[in-house]
C-alpha positions, -999 to +999 in steps of 0.1 A: +000+000+000+030+023+000+023+054-021-014+046-024-026+076-004-008+098-030-023+076-058-058+076-050-059+110-036-045+125-069-067+102-088-098+115-070-086+151-078-081+143-114-115+127-117-132+157-101-115+180-124-124+159-155-159+157-144-161+195-141-146+198-174-170+175-190-198+191-173-187+225-186-186+212-222-222+202-220-215+166-211-206+153-247-210+116-257-212+104-220-206+066-225-176+072-248-161+098-226-162+079-193-151+048-212-120+067-224-114+078-187-122+045-171-098+024-192-067+043-181-079+038-146-084+001-149-051-002-166-030+016-139-048+000-111-042-034-126-004-025-129-003-014-094-019-045-080+000-069-104+034-053-094+028-054-057+013-088-057+043-100-075+067-083-052+049-096-022+051-132-031+052-138-070+014-143-069+011-130-106+038-154-118+019-184-102-016-175-115-010-162-150+028-159-156+045-129-170+032-135-205-003-136-193+002-102-173+020-088-205-011-097-225-034-079-200-011-050-200-010-045-237-048-051-241-054-023-215-028-001-231-042-001-265-078-001-251-067+034-240-057+045-275-088+029-291-114+044-266-097+078-268-100+075-308-136+067-305-144+095-283-124+120-303-141+109-335-175+113-320-167+147-307-147+159-339-150+195-345-157+205-309-123+221-305-128+244-333-091+247-342-081+259-377-071+230-401-037+245-408-024+247-372-043+214-365-021+196-391+011+212-379+006+205-343-007+170-349+023+162-370+049+176-344+032+155-317+030+123-338+066+129-348+080+133-313+056+107-297+062+082-325+099+085-321+097+080-284+076+049-290+101+036-315+128+042-289+110+024-263+105-006-285+138-006-301+162+002-272+142-003-240+119-033-251+082-037-244+087-063-217+108-040-196+085-011-202+056-032-189+075-038-156+095-072-162+120-062-136+092-070-112+092-105-125+127-114-136+159-102-117+178-102-149+161-069-159+174-052-127+210-057-137+205-037-171+220-002-172+201+028-182+193+033-217+209+063-234+199+058-270+169+074-290+146+096-270+165+085-239+193+107-248+170+135-238+154+121-207+155+090-185+116+087-187+109+092-224+079+069-221+057+090-199+071+124-210+069+118-248+051+087-257+020+101-241+020+132-267+003+107-291-028+108-268-027+147-273-022+142-310-054+122-312-075+148-295-060+176-318-061+155-350-098+150-346-104+186-335-120+172-303-121+192-271-134+162-252-106+141-266-081+167-253-096+166-219-092+129-216-055+131-230-048+156-203-062+133-177-043+102-190-010+121-193-014+136-157-025+102-144+006+083-156+028+107-137+007+098-105+016+062-113+052+071-115+054+089-082+027+068-063+037+034-075+067+031-098+091+052-080+084+034-047+088+000-063+123+012-079+134+021-043+125-014-033+140-032-063+172-010-068+177+003-033+174+039-047+148+063-056 
């Protein structure tokens, strides 16, 4: 439970802000909006529980194995993208952004976020990105990655890959999509400080 007061306290604040934003927009496409908000919550709560249960006594490895966990992780992660895309498409035009600026900004976000995603897959690896160090000690012996986007930051995944969510909202000209993208990006940082950083201190003896 270490770090979970921060996790769920911040989550409550973020959900309250998202509700206020959604209400001020006239409550657009309610089911699609809250599905796009709910899947990130399910995803990150699942990761928190899986990581902590695994560290506590390898319970996830015994029940489903790392491969089973990885499948669930990827299904939920891509579910975030799909649900946000559906919402942004249904709310398209709501942002009222000029087509020229929209193309330029979307291209920049896709370029930077796409390069970060490539760097994660190419240099870091999806298994490690999903938390393989909680399951296999060999990942804990790997050094920091300094190639690709990781030349700019140690945390290219949370800082830059999530720009792709903003690109979806802007690309579809959707203000509801942007609101959910902002929630998703903020909530992944809550995960970092409330869950991942605590686990890193346990696994690596640092912070």
